[in-house]
C-alpha positions as CSV (number, residue, x, y, z in Angstrom):
1,M,-8.5,1.9,17.0
2,Q,-9.7,1.2,13.5
3,Q,-7.1,0.4,10.8
4,A,-6.6,1.9,7.4
5,A,-6.7,-0.6,4.5
6,L,-3.6,-1.0,2.4
7,L,-4.8,-2.4,-0.9
8,Y,-2.1,-4.1,-3.1
9,D,-1.9,-6.4,-6.1
10,A,-1.6,-9.9,-4.8
11,E,-0.5,-11.1,-8.2
12,C,2.5,-8.8,-8.3
13,G,5.6,-10.1,-6.4
14,F,7.0,-6.6,-6.0
15,C,3.7,-5.4,-4.6
16,R,3.5,-8.2,-2.1
17,W,7.0,-7.6,-1.0
18,S,6.4,-3.8,-0.7
19,A,3.2,-4.3,1.3
20,D,5.1,-6.7,3.6
21,K,7.9,-4.2,4.2
22,I,5.3,-1.4,5.0
23,L,3.5,-3.7,7.4
24,A,6.8,-4.5,9.1
25,W,7.3,-0.7,9.6
26,D,3.8,-0.4,10.9
27,T,4.7,-1.3,14.5
28,H,1.6,0.5,15.8
29,H,-0.7,-1.7,13.7
30,R,-2.5,1.1,12.0
31,L,-2.7,-0.7,8.7
32,R,-4.3,-4.0,7.5
33,P,-3.5,-5.6,4.1
34,V,-6.2,-6.2,1.6
35,A,-5.5,-7.7,-1.8
36,L,-7.0,-5.9,-4.7
37,Q,-8.4,-9.4,-5.8
38,D,-10.2,-9.8,-2.5
39,P,-14.0,-9.1,-2.5
40,E,-13.4,-6.7,0.4
41,A,-11.5,-4.5,-2.1
42,D,-14.6,-4.2,-4.3
43,R,-16.5,-3.0,-1.2
44,L,-13.8,-0.5,-0.2
45,L,-13.4,0.8,-3.7
46,E,-17.0,0.6,-4.7
47,G,-17.7,2.4,-8.0
48,M,-14.0,2.7,-8.9
49,D,-13.3,1.9,-12.6
50,P,-11.6,-1.6,-12.7
51,D,-8.6,-0.3,-14.7
52,R,-8.1,2.4,-12.1
53,K,-8.6,-0.1,-9.3
54,M,-5.9,-2.4,-10.7
55,G,-3.7,0.4,-11.9
56,S,-2.2,1.3,-8.5
57,W,-2.2,0.7,-4.8
58,H,-4.7,2.4,-2.6
59,L,-5.1,3.5,1.0
60,V,-8.6,3.6,2.5
61,T,-8.8,5.3,5.9
62,P,-11.3,4.2,8.5
63,D,-13.5,7.2,7.6
64,G,-13.6,6.0,3.9
65,L,-11.2,8.5,2.4
66,I,-9.5,6.8,-0.6
67,R,-6.0,7.9,-1.8
68,S,-4.3,6.1,-4.7
69,A,-0.8,6.0,-6.3
70,G,1.5,8.9,-5.3
71,A,-1.3,10.8,-3.7
72,A,-1.5,8.1,-1.0
73,V,2.1,8.3,0.0
74,P,1.8,11.2,2.4
75,E,-1.3,9.7,4.1
76,L,0.5,6.4,4.4
77,L,3.7,7.9,5.8
78,R,1.7,9.8,8.5
79,L,0.4,6.5,9.8
80,L,3.9,5.0,10.1
81,P,6.2,5.5,13.1
82,G,8.7,8.3,12.3
83,G,7.0,8.9,8.9
84,A,5.8,12.4,9.6
85,P,8.8,14.2,8.2
86,L,8.8,12.1,5.0
87,A,5.0,12.7,4.7
88,L,5.6,16.5,4.9
89,V,8.2,16.3,2.1
90,A,5.9,14.1,-0.1
91,S,2.9,16.4,0.5
92,L,4.9,19.4,-0.4
93,A,6.1,17.8,-3.6
94,P,3.1,15.9,-5.1
95,G,4.4,16.0,-8.7
96,P,7.7,14.4,-7.9
97,T,6.1,11.9,-5.5
98,E,3.6,10.8,-8.2
99,A,6.5,10.6,-10.7
100,A,8.5,8.4,-8.4
101,Y,5.5,6.2,-7.7
102,R,4.8,5.8,-11.5
103,S,8.5,5.0,-12.2
104,V,8.5,2.2,-9.6
105,A,5.0,1.0,-10.7
106,N,6.1,0.9,-14.4
107,H,9.2,-1.2,-13.5
108,R,7.6,-3.5,-10.9
109,D,8.1,-6.6,-12.9
110,R,11.8,-5.9,-13.3
111,L,12.1,-5.0,-9.6
112,A,10.3,-8.2,-8.6
113,S,12.8,-10.2,-10.7
114,L,15.7,-8.6,-8.7
115,L,14.1,-9.7,-5.4
116,G,14.3,-13.4,-6.2
117,P,11.6,-16.0,-5.8
118,K,11.6,-16.2,-2.0
119,R,11.2,-12.5,-1.4
120,R,8.6,-11.9,-4.0
121,S,6.4,-14.8,-2.9
122,V,5.9,-13.3,0.6
123,D,2.3,-13.0,1.8
124,P,1.7,-9.6,3.5
125,K,-1.4,-11.1,5.2
126,R,0.8,-13.2,7.4
127,R,1.7,-10.1,9.3
128,Q,-2.0,-9.5,10.0
129,R,-2.4,-12.7,11.8
130,G,-2.1,-12.2,15.6
131,R,-2.2,-8.4,15.4
132,D,-4.0,-6.5,18.0
133,P,-5.0,-3.1,16.5
134,S,-5.7,-1.6,20.0
């Protein structure tokens, strides 16, 4: 089974922590982390404006579909165990989902400071090591 790519900002402590928590939820190994700063991100998001690329997180499905920011939430939740009901709610309320995402994104520095140095220094790619996507 091919995995969707979860693209996150490796320079953002809250983003690293969030990606790590999502990957912990991903017990079926449907996701793989890719830092936005990684050359692979340039390939996956080819042609995307750099400001848009760095302006949010992205989910790239194995067939190349790109979803970003709040619009990626339903697609992500569908990939996670037990996430289908939440995905339905998010897909039926795209405006509030995007607003919630933007609120978190706009306060990510403050949220990172609340996590403390140990939690915000986590490396989501550590969960990728040893994963068998089959």
